[in-house]
Phi, psi and omega in degrees: 000136182299154182303316184296326180293318177298319181297322180295319180293316180296328180294337180279342186302312180300320181295320178296323181295325181293336180290340180267162180290139180271130180302146180306321181297321179293318177302318180296318179296319178297317180297319178295321179296316179298320179295321179295319178297315179297319179295320179294318178297315180298318180296317179295315178297319181294319179298315180297320183288326176292320176296318179298320177299318178295322178297319180291322176296323178298333177297324178282304178227116015264353190306292182295323179302316179287318181301311180288319184298325180288342185267349180264176177282160187303325185287355182236016184294308182296318181297323179292318177293327180295330176303305182296316185293316182294327180290336174299330179271311186297311183295325179300316181293315178299318180298317182292322183287308188216340188299310182301319182294316181292332179277320190237003167289159185291298172053224183257172178297341185250349180197147179281171179267193185254023184297331181255019180303137186058026180060031177299124178079005180264099185221220186279343179285138179291156169253103187296341178293339184237310183209104190280349186248003180231155176301145178299330179296326176293315177300319180298313184288328176296313180293331176302320183297330175292318180295332180287312187285334186298305177293335177296327177298323182299328185300342177295337181274328183252011178304144176080004181206011180246139178296141181296319179297320178293325178297321180294314178295317178304315183297314181298313180293322181295320176301315185288324188264327185249301190294307186296317176299317181289323176301319178292318181299321185271320187246340185284152178300125181079009181296149186300327182253004186287111183290340186250009181216043173073027180294147181293325176237090185297112183241132180271122175211092188295317187223008172125026178299317176274309187298319184262303194276317177294314181298315181291318182293315179292319176298325178298318178297317178299317178298316181298317180290321182292316182286332183084177186283155173293153178299125180088002181299130180072002177240348176216155183297136175226057184281154174303138183278338181203095176292337177300314178298319181294324177296318177299316178298318180296320178297319177295323177296316181300313180294316181297332183295340175294325174290324180298310185268306181295327177295336181290353170291341178062023177193157175276075191236178176295330177294323176297319178298314180299317179294323177300311181296313180300320180299311182295317181295318180298317180295318181296314181294322180292323176302314180291323179298313179295315180302315181296313180299318180290322179299315180294318185284315188252351180086352179215141172272130183263158175295317178301320178294319181297314182288327176294320178297320179299314180295320178300318178294320178297321177297310186293326182279348183304308180290336186265346193303327181265013183229347189240156178276171187302316185286323169300328176297319176299317181294315178302315180298316182296315179300318179295320179300312180290316182298316180290327175301316180293324178295317184286330183260291187292307185293312179299321179293323181293316184266349171057037173273153185256079172272094195313308185245022175060041177296321179287314183299329181265308186275315179294310180290315181297319178296322179293315178301313182296319181296319180291317181288340173299320178295337179276313192258354179301136185216148175296340180296339178254314186233112181250034185277339186264113182227157176277184184299333180271005179086007180278137179296135176261139179297140183270280185258191181301322181293338176270358181097025180235077181296338180297339180292329177298320177295317178299319179297319179298317179296319177298319177298314181298318178298318179296316179299311183296315180299317181294316182294307184293313182297316182292319179298318178298316181295317179297321177298316179297312181297323181293322178291318185282316190234346191068117191282314188268143176291161177288165179300322180293317179295321179293319180295319180292329184105142186284340176302313182277312188289330181262332188231353177067028182223165177234126175284328180225129174269171179300325181291330184280000000 
């Protein structure tokens, strides 16, 4: 008998065997094997998510702390670093008491309920609504790291002129009024903008383009306008005191961002790999885009421009990282690099607002660019999570044949902008009444290291 005929007969043997009853001992072995496979997957996913959580925390301290500290004047180095460091503590307490519940409890389309208040019921069992293969406590601590860095980003706009006490009150209120509602709307079960959980306006935001970067960047602009310019702004030099420190911070941000974006796959999966690749490509292209634009305009590419471009690219690829292929990631990054360069130079110069460390020009503008381009380039070839009731894949972005997603992204961006503007202005008014937001002219002249904390990061001898 020919080989192929024997192969056909042998191929039927497993199917014939399945028609017969499986002995109990075999069933037990199969069940044990399935349990072992499930346990191994859970362990691998959990390990990746714990590492990702640590990477995202590293983005705040030391990453953002160093990046921002190197860009201010010497007399404000410690106060600037203190913003990032203190928020690692303050936001953690707010998150444990009520923050996690308001973001990820079911509740209403615009805010979660209090079922997880004081982390009640948040333990080793997974929450299948969000991440079925890791403990809910792991998911909770991972999301906390996002809540920590977001208000820390805003501090780049009011550095060198905001009272420390007002900053702490501002952060707590901002989390409650701006961050937590939008986090629930975009990522929470039943959220108004959640594309994967019945949202009214399905908006794609894989890792925080709207929730983190638009809200922080736009809020930063409101803070800069509300506080007014620093004394001597545009009439005396206010150059970064140590770009070396800022370069180290930028490198830490770039590495930490892999936890930020690839970790948002919530598993050690091929989707995490795709997001990792897109993140790196976006940052690289944006670095070159900013450098090129600056080279053409000024005749030289600066180190400050290169690291600013990298961060702009990381910001822009954040909402798209789990939805786009490598070459669209390069395009998104390049557009963000050039676009954010124009925001920081041309637009800021025209309107003469004092966004100290360009939080709006990089995060607000970069987040908006990335969110909009996500609607263009999102594809089922990367993310096949969105299906109809019959299990059929639904087209994601414009390249998949869904131009309506660009409109959804625009609406999501507009909602994020409005919430950030209105919420931040209200919070600043409250803080000003309670504590007075801006330092005095004497305190600003002396420097916030001494006037707010009674310490000096740099002495005259150093």
